[in-house]
C-alpha positions, 0 to 999 in steps of 0.5 A, spaced: 510 519 526 508 513 522 500 512 522 497 505 521 490 503 519 486 496 517 482 497 511 477 491 508 477 490 500 471 489 496 473 482 496 473 481 503 481 481 504 483 485 510 489 490 509 494 494 513 496 500 511 502 504 514 504 511 512 512 511 512 513 518 510 511 524 506 515 524 499 519 531 496 514 534 491 508 531 494 505 524 495 507 519 500 510 512 501 506 507 504 507 499 506 501 495 504 500 488 507 494 483 505 492 479 511 496 473 511 499 475 504 504 479 500 506 486 502 508 492 498 512 499 499 508 504 494 510 511 492 503 514 491 503 521 488 498 526 489 494 524 483 493 517 485 498 514 481 503 509 484 509 506 483 511 499 487 518 500 490 519 494 493 514 487 494 515 481 499 511 475 498 507 471 504 513 468 507 517 475 507 522 474 502 523 480 497 519 478 490 516 481 484 509 481 487 503 483 482 499 488 485 492 486 486 485 488 483 483 492 489 490 496 490 487 502 486 481 502 491 485 502 497 489 508 494 483 512 492 481 511 499 487 513 502 487 520 498 480 521 501 482 520 508 
């Protein structure tokens, strides 16, 4: 079952976080979508490091979208949940 939560970043951006699946060997895959903005699919390890698997721009097109400064904070909050 997929789990979704809406979080607010330190700069006021609302972010929807969806747990997609657990990964073999620990960690999990998440879809993270900024309000009216880009979306990232991340593989997050148990230690909090992450790798961008795929990203989409605000129009929903596949694109190489840089992760914002607040992404580390979102990942840290996911680890505490």
